[in-house]
C-alpha positions as CSV (number, residue, x, y, z in Angstrom):
1,M,0.0,0.0,0.0
2,A,2.8,2.4,0.9
3,G,4.6,1.6,-2.3
4,A,1.5,2.4,-4.3
5,V,1.1,5.7,-2.6
6,T,4.7,6.5,-3.2
7,S,4.3,5.6,-6.9
8,V,1.3,7.9,-7.2
9,G,3.2,10.7,-5.5
10,R,6.1,10.3,-7.9
11,W,3.7,10.3,-10.9
12,L,2.0,13.4,-9.7
13,T,5.3,15.3,-9.2
14,E,7.2,13.9,-12.1
15,A,9.8,16.6,-12.8
16,V,9.6,18.6,-16.0
17,P,11.9,21.3,-17.5
18,R,11.3,24.8,-16.1
19,G,11.3,26.1,-19.7
20,R,8.1,24.0,-20.3
21,V,6.4,25.6,-17.3
22,A,7.5,29.1,-18.5
23,A,6.1,28.5,-22.0
24,F,2.9,27.1,-20.7
25,R,2.4,30.0,-18.3
26,T,3.0,32.6,-21.0
27,L,0.5,30.8,-23.3
28,V,-2.2,30.5,-20.6
29,Y,-1.9,34.2,-19.5
30,L,-1.9,35.5,-23.1
31,F,-5.0,33.4,-23.7
32,V,-6.7,35.0,-20.7
33,A,-6.1,38.4,-22.2
34,A,-7.3,37.2,-25.6
35,D,-10.4,35.6,-24.0
36,L,-11.4,39.0,-22.6
37,V,-11.3,40.8,-25.9
38,I,-11.9,38.1,-28.5
39,F,-13.7,35.0,-27.1
40,T,-15.9,36.3,-24.3
41,P,-16.2,40.1,-24.7
42,W,-20.0,39.5,-24.3
43,V,-19.5,39.1,-20.6
44,R,-19.2,42.9,-20.3
45,T,-22.8,43.2,-21.4
46,R,-23.7,41.5,-18.1
47,A,-23.1,45.0,-16.5
48,D,-26.4,46.2,-18.1
49,V,-28.5,43.1,-17.1
50,P,-31.0,43.6,-14.3
51,G,-29.7,42.2,-11.0
52,E,-32.7,40.0,-10.4
53,L,-31.7,37.9,-13.4
54,Y,-28.4,37.0,-11.8
55,Q,-28.6,33.4,-10.6
56,P,-25.1,32.7,-9.2
57,L,-23.4,29.3,-9.4
58,L,-23.0,27.3,-6.2
59,I,-19.6,28.9,-5.5
60,G,-21.1,32.3,-5.9
61,R,-23.7,31.5,-3.3
62,I,-21.3,30.0,-0.9
63,L,-18.8,32.8,-0.8
64,P,-21.1,34.9,-1.4
65,L,-20.1,37.1,-4.3
66,P,-21.7,40.4,-5.2
67,T,-24.3,40.9,-7.8
68,P,-22.6,42.2,-11.0
69,T,-22.8,46.0,-11.5
70,P,-21.3,48.2,-14.2
71,L,-18.5,49.3,-11.9
72,L,-17.7,45.7,-10.8
73,V,-17.7,44.2,-14.4
74,H,-15.7,47.0,-16.0
75,T,-13.2,47.1,-13.2
76,I,-12.6,43.3,-13.4
77,F,-12.2,43.6,-17.1
78,W,-9.5,46.2,-17.1
79,V,-7.6,45.0,-14.1
80,L,-7.6,41.4,-15.3
81,L,-6.5,42.4,-18.8
82,G,-3.5,44.3,-17.5
83,A,-2.6,41.7,-14.9
84,A,-2.7,38.9,-17.4
85,L,-0.5,40.7,-19.9
86,L,2.1,41.4,-17.1
87,A,1.9,37.8,-15.8
88,A,2.6,36.5,-19.3
89,T,6.1,38.0,-19.1
90,G,6.9,35.6,-16.2
91,R,7.7,38.4,-13.7
92,A,6.3,38.1,-10.2
93,P,4.6,34.8,-10.8
94,R,2.9,34.7,-7.5
95,A,2.1,38.4,-7.0
96,L,0.4,38.4,-10.4
97,G,-0.7,34.8,-10.7
98,W,-3.0,34.7,-7.8
99,P,-4.9,37.9,-8.7
100,V,-5.3,36.7,-12.3
101,F,-6.8,33.4,-11.1
102,L,-9.2,35.1,-8.7
103,L,-10.3,37.7,-11.1
104,Y,-10.8,35.3,-14.0
105,L,-12.7,32.9,-11.7
106,E,-15.1,35.8,-10.8
107,W,-15.3,36.7,-14.6
108,M,-16.4,33.2,-15.3
109,I,-18.9,33.1,-12.5
110,I,-20.4,36.3,-13.9
111,A,-20.5,34.8,-17.4
112,M,-22.1,31.5,-16.4
113,S,-24.7,32.7,-13.8
114,Y,-27.4,33.6,-16.4
115,G,-28.5,30.1,-17.4
116,K,-25.7,28.6,-19.5
117,V,-22.5,26.9,-18.1
118,D,-19.6,25.9,-20.4
119,H,-17.5,22.9,-19.4
120,D,-14.5,23.9,-21.6
121,R,-13.2,26.3,-18.9
122,F,-12.4,23.7,-16.2
123,G,-8.9,22.8,-17.3
124,L,-7.9,26.5,-17.8
125,L,-9.2,27.4,-14.4
126,V,-7.2,24.6,-12.8
127,A,-4.1,25.8,-14.6
128,L,-4.6,29.3,-13.4
129,A,-5.0,28.0,-9.8
130,V,-1.8,25.9,-9.8
131,L,0.6,28.0,-11.9
132,P,1.3,30.5,-9.1
133,T,2.6,27.7,-6.9
134,V,5.5,26.9,-9.2
135,G,7.5,30.1,-8.7
136,A,10.1,31.5,-11.1
137,A,10.7,29.7,-14.4
138,R,12.6,31.0,-17.5
139,H,12.1,30.1,-21.1
140,G,14.6,27.6,-22.4
141,D,15.7,26.5,-18.9
142,R,16.4,22.8,-18.9
143,T,16.5,22.5,-15.1
144,R,13.8,20.1,-13.9
145,T,11.2,21.0,-11.3
146,E,8.8,18.8,-9.4
147,A,6.6,21.7,-8.4
148,G,6.2,22.5,-12.1
149,G,5.6,18.9,-12.9
150,W,2.8,18.8,-10.3
151,A,1.2,21.9,-11.8
152,L,1.2,20.5,-15.2
153,R,0.0,17.0,-14.0
154,V,-3.0,18.5,-12.2
155,T,-3.9,20.5,-15.3
156,Q,-3.7,17.3,-17.4
157,I,-6.0,15.5,-15.0
158,A,-8.5,18.4,-15.2
159,V,-8.3,18.2,-19.0
160,I,-9.0,14.4,-19.1
161,C,-11.8,14.8,-16.4
162,T,-13.5,17.2,-18.8
163,Y,-13.8,14.4,-21.3
164,F,-14.6,11.6,-19.0
165,L,-17.2,13.5,-16.9
166,A,-18.8,14.8,-20.1
167,A,-19.4,11.2,-21.1
168,W,-20.7,10.5,-17.6
169,A,-23.2,13.4,-17.9
170,K,-24.4,12.1,-21.3
171,L,-25.1,8.7,-19.8
172,R,-26.6,10.2,-16.6
173,F,-29.1,12.6,-18.3
174,G,-29.5,11.0,-21.8
175,G,-28.9,7.3,-21.0
176,L,-27.8,4.8,-23.6
177,E,-30.3,6.5,-26.0
178,W,-27.8,9.4,-26.3
179,M,-25.8,7.3,-28.7
180,T,-28.7,6.3,-30.8
181,G,-30.7,9.5,-30.7
182,S,-30.5,12.7,-32.8
183,V,-28.1,14.8,-30.8
184,L,-25.7,15.6,-33.6
185,A,-28.6,16.0,-36.1
186,R,-30.1,18.7,-33.9
187,A,-26.7,20.4,-33.5
188,I,-26.3,20.4,-37.3
189,L,-29.7,21.9,-37.8
190,R,-29.0,24.7,-35.3
191,R,-25.4,25.6,-36.3
192,G,-24.1,23.2,-38.9
193,T,-21.8,24.1,-41.7
194,D,-21.8,23.0,-45.4
195,L,-19.3,20.2,-44.4
196,A,-21.8,19.1,-41.7
197,D,-24.6,19.0,-44.2
198,L,-22.5,16.6,-46.4
199,I,-21.8,14.4,-43.5
200,A,-25.4,14.3,-42.4
201,G,-26.4,13.0,-45.8
202,V,-24.5,9.7,-45.2
203,P,-26.9,7.1,-43.7
204,Y,-26.2,6.2,-40.1
205,L,-22.9,8.2,-40.0
206,L,-24.1,10.5,-37.3
207,I,-25.1,7.5,-35.1
208,V,-21.7,6.0,-35.6
209,A,-20.1,9.3,-34.7
210,Q,-22.1,9.5,-31.5
211,F,-20.9,6.0,-30.5
212,G,-17.4,7.1,-31.4
213,I,-17.6,10.3,-29.2
214,M,-18.8,8.2,-26.2
215,A,-16.0,5.7,-26.7
216,F,-13.4,8.4,-27.1
217,E,-14.5,10.3,-24.0
218,L,-14.8,7.2,-21.7
219,S,-11.4,5.9,-22.8
220,S,-9.6,9.3,-22.6
221,P,-7.8,8.4,-19.2
222,V,-5.8,5.8,-21.1
223,V,-3.5,8.7,-22.3
224,F,-1.8,8.6,-18.9
225,V,-0.5,5.1,-19.4
226,L,0.9,5.5,-22.9
227,R,4.5,6.0,-23.8
228,E,5.5,9.5,-24.6
229,R,5.4,9.1,-28.4
230,W,1.9,7.5,-28.4
231,R,0.7,10.0,-25.8
232,H,1.6,12.9,-28.1
233,L,-0.1,11.1,-31.0
234,T,-3.2,10.7,-28.9
235,I,-3.2,14.4,-27.9
236,G,-2.9,15.1,-31.6
237,F,-6.0,13.0,-32.1
238,F,-7.8,15.0,-29.4
239,Y,-6.9,18.3,-31.2
240,S,-8.2,16.8,-34.5
241,F,-11.5,15.9,-32.9
242,H,-12.0,19.5,-31.8
243,L,-10.9,20.7,-35.3
244,V,-13.7,18.6,-36.8
245,T,-16.1,19.8,-34.2
246,M,-15.4,23.4,-35.1
247,A,-15.5,22.7,-38.8
248,T,-18.9,21.0,-38.6
249,I,-21.0,22.5,-35.8
250,T,-18.8,25.6,-35.1
251,I,-18.3,24.9,-31.4
252,S,-15.0,26.2,-30.1
253,F,-13.2,24.6,-27.1
254,A,-10.4,27.2,-27.1
255,P,-9.8,27.3,-23.3
256,H,-9.7,23.5,-23.1
257,L,-7.3,23.3,-26.0
258,I,-4.9,25.8,-24.3
259,A,-5.0,23.7,-21.1
260,M,-4.3,20.6,-23.1
261,T,-0.9,22.0,-24.2
262,S,0.2,20.9,-20.7
263,F,0.8,17.5,-22.3
264,L,3.2,18.9,-24.9
265,P,7.0,19.6,-24.7
266,L,6.5,23.3,-24.9
267,E,10.1,24.0,-23.9
268,R,11.1,23.3,-27.5
269,V,8.9,26.2,-28.8
270,R,10.9,29.4,-28.3
271,P,9.7,32.0,-30.8
272,L,11.6,34.9,-29.3
273,H,14.8,33.0,-29.4
274,W,14.2,32.1,-33.0
275,L,13.4,35.7,-33.8
276,R,16.7,36.9,-32.3
277,Q,18.6,34.3,-34.3
278,A,16.9,35.4,-37.5
279,R,17.7,39.1,-36.8
280,S,21.4,38.5,-36.0
281,P,23.9,39.3,-38.9
282,R,24.8,36.4,-41.0
283,S,28.5,37.2,-40.7
284,A,28.3,36.7,-37.0
285,A,26.7,33.3,-37.4
286,A,28.9,32.1,-40.3
287,P,32.3,30.5,-39.4
288,P,35.3,32.5,-40.6
289,G,36.7,31.4,-43.9
290,P,40.4,30.9,-44.8
291,V,42.6,34.0,-44.5
292,D,44.9,34.7,-47.4
293,P,48.6,35.1,-46.4
294,P,50.1,38.6,-46.6
295,A,51.8,39.4,-49.9
296,P,55.7,39.2,-49.7
297,Q,57.4,42.6,-49.3
298,P,60.2,43.5,-51.7
299,A,63.7,43.3,-50.3
300,G,64.6,46.9,-50.9
301,Q,63.2,50.4,-51.3
302,V,61.1,51.6,-54.2
303,D,62.5,54.7,-55.9
304,D,60.7,57.5,-57.7
305,T,60.4,55.4,-60.9
306,G,58.7,52.5,-59.2
307,Q,61.8,50.2,-59.4
308,V,63.2,48.4,-56.4
309,V,66.7,49.4,-55.4
310,P,68.4,46.3,-54.1
311,G,70.4,46.5,-50.9
312,R,68.7,49.5,-49.5
313,P,66.5,49.1,-46.4
314,V,62.8,49.4,-46.8
315,G,61.2,52.4,-45.1
316,P,62.1,56.0,-44.8
């Protein structure tokens, strides 16, 4: 029993390069800033919604959190935007990381307390909660850290739980009939693309797809027991699944996809380093070529006619 606990502990804190944590942290905080202005700018409209329509999530009732007002919503937006951009630089990882997590959590509570809750934010919220615990990490640093390994592992677990628990919810509320029903057909009717219309025309293909989705989500925890190469290929399949989802029924899982990069060797991705190399002069990067030997000097002095006078010393 003790050995099993030790093995689990080692697995949870498997050390990773600090450069991987630094790259993941930058990516996550940049996405938070992008989320505010690109993916969920509609949350700012909650400032104008009457307070009686606010039905806070459970966490909002337990704490309790205030009813959104224009001052509250706009203050969170601007403070969170600035803090996320600063945190993306890697400076003050705790002093900036904790406020970003708390403010983004409140931003999501405001967003999801009016009747619709998205499950693609779970992994990102967990990442924001654990990144401040890692401390300093520099891009390209190969030094390994167990604290960083724990932060990435917990994020990975949250990502896989998103899949597995989604399948559990389908079975809980829809039963086995979810796989044989018209779930995808209704989604295509509401928001399908031309590609989805082509797929819908193939007999029984949507039913097969629903069985495939259920099998994929229930088996997703297997990724943790695969070897590194197969694990990366499996993560690539996960990304392709979401690409097809976006191409057919225009549902984006952008926050989830950002959190899923915790599985990838991000320390190898160093765009700033590559940019500096590209800007450096070629002469500095190229090895020096062969140097021609100096030409031999005449053994004498050149007179006014350009002739060498033998026996006379060179020079004035």
